[in-house]
N, C-alpha and C positions, 0 to 999 in steps of 0.2 A: 156407155164409156167402154172403150176397148180394154183388153187385158194387158197388164204390165209386161214389158219385155224382160228377158232374163238379165240378171245383174252382170255388168261388165266387171272383169277382174281388175283390181288396181294393179299398178306396176309393182315390180318386185322391190324397188327402192322406195323408202318412205319419202313422201313429198315434203317440201319445206312447210313448216308451221309458222303462223304469225308469232311475233314476239310475246314471250310470257306464257305461251300455251304448251300443254303436254299432250301427248298422244293417249287417247282413251280406247281401251278395248271394251266392246259392248257399248250400250247406250243408256247412261244413267237417266233416271226420271227426276227432272227438276221443274218445279212450278210453284206458284204462289196460290194458296187457297185450295178448295176442294175440287175434285174431278166432277165435272157436270154430267148429269144423266142425259143420254141422247134420246130424244123423243122425235122420231122421224115424221110424225104427222104434224108436229109443230115447228119443225126446223125450216128456216128460210135463210137464204143468202141474199143480201141486199147491196146494191150499189146506189148511193144517193149523194146529196150535196150538189156541187156545181157540175152537173152532167151537161153534155152538149145540147140535149133536147129539153132539159129542165125537168125531166121525169125521173122517178125512182124505178130501178130495174130489179126484179126479184126472180129467184129460182127456188123451187122447193128441192128437197133432197134428191128425188128421182130425176128432176130436170138438170140439177147441177152435175150429178154423176153421169149424165148422158152427154155432157160437153166433151169436146175432143181431149183425148188422154195423151199425155206426153211424159217422157222420163228425162230426168236431169241427174247426172252423176256428179255429186259435189260434196264438199266437206261441210261439217257443222262445227262452228267455233262458239263455245259457250263463254260468257264473260267470267264464269267461275274458274276458267283457265283450262278446261279440257277441250280437246278437239277430236272429232270422229271423222275419219277420212274415208273417201270413196263410197259414201252412201248413195244408193239409188232411190231417188224420190220420184214417185209417180203421181200424176194428178193433172190439174188444169193450169196452164201457164197464165201468169198475170197479164201478159200481152194479149192473150185471147179474150180475157175479161174486158180489157181496155177496148178491144175491137168491137165487142158486143155492146158495151155500154161506154161510149167515148166520153172523155172529160171535156169540159168547156176549154177554149183556148187559153184562158187566163189561169188554169189550174197549175199549181206549182208543187203541191204536196198531197199526200193521202193520209188519212187516219184509218188504221186497221182496227176494227172493233171485234171483240171476242166475247165469250160468255162472261157473265157477272159484271159487264161494263168495262172489262179490261181493254186497254187501247195501246197502240204504238204508232208513232208518226214516222213517215218516210218521205224523202224527196221523191217527186214523181219519176225522175230518172232512175232511181234505185228500184222503185216498184216496177218500172217498165223494162227492166233488164230481161234479156231472153233466158236467163237462168232462174228468175224468180217464179216460184210455183206454189199453187195451192195444193199441198200434198195430201193425198188420201191413202197412199201406199208408201212403204219403205222396204226395200229389198224384195219387191214382188208380193208383199203381204199387206193387207189392210193395217193401218195404224191401230195400235191399241188405244183404249180410252185414256190411259195415263200419258201417252205420247201425242194426244191431240185429236183422236178420232171424233167426228168424221172428217174434219179439215183443219190443217195447220198451214201457216204460211212459212215458206223457206226462202230466205234471201241469202244465198251462199256467201256473198262478198261482205256481209255485215255480221255482227255478233247475233247469236241466236235469239236474244230477247226481242230483236226487231221483227221476228217472225212468230207471232203469237200462236198458241194452240187454240183449238175450239173457235175458229174464226166464224163470225156471223155476218160481217159486212165490211164494205169499204166506203169511206166518205171522201169525196173529192173536195180539196180545199184550195182557196186562192191565196192563202197566207199560212205560214207554218204555226203550229202550236204543239206543245209537248204532250206526249202520251203518259201512261201510268208510271212507268219506271223513269222516264225522262223528267217527270215532275218530282221524282224522289232521288235525284242526284246522279242519274246515269247520263252518259253523253248523248247529245241530241242526234248525232249521226251514227256512231257506233262502228267505225271501220277497224277491224281487228289488226290489219296490217300497219295501221298507224297507232294501234293500242289506245283507241279512243274509248276508254271505259267509263270515265266519270265526268260530270259537268264542269268541274273545276279545270279540266284540261281544254275546255272549249276556247277557240280563238274567235275573234270578231267574224261574224257571218255564219258561224256554225249553228247558232240557235236562233229562235224567233226574236224579232225586235221587241223590245220592252215598251 
């Protein structure tokens, strides 16, 4: 993997924030459960489910970090109402993973799987955004364990819970189903600009069919 580029300086004027958000200086640590211990000899990134060829695709840590490196400068909007602006995320673009392990034509959603069985569901279009990135770096530095090392998903146009820390795999799905927080009352889509925080705000078509 190449080295991260230098951080681009954000504009002098504060950019607009989604409704209900406040600007955060620094990067608070927020997560549920313990921080997992990274074991490089046992670490594996998997793409499975409804793949185009029907096979599971796997990369060990050395192979994953050798994939093309890209940077995305984007904000992070946490559902707890803080926003971090102009962060530089470095890592592997989701679209590159899609190219290496294509989904079957009927795939509509993905489930992002992380350590301890944590999961988050995404529409395929959100996952395939050219700004969705499996981040290994922030600000030109490796992520800390508390912030998701070795890999966290960043989906800048959705609330941060949609991009889990400590990602271990992607499941291609032909129908939607809720992930960890979505099963516990969070909105199935999570668009901060529409302030989609909780499941009671969902409209018909926002969630899986019952």
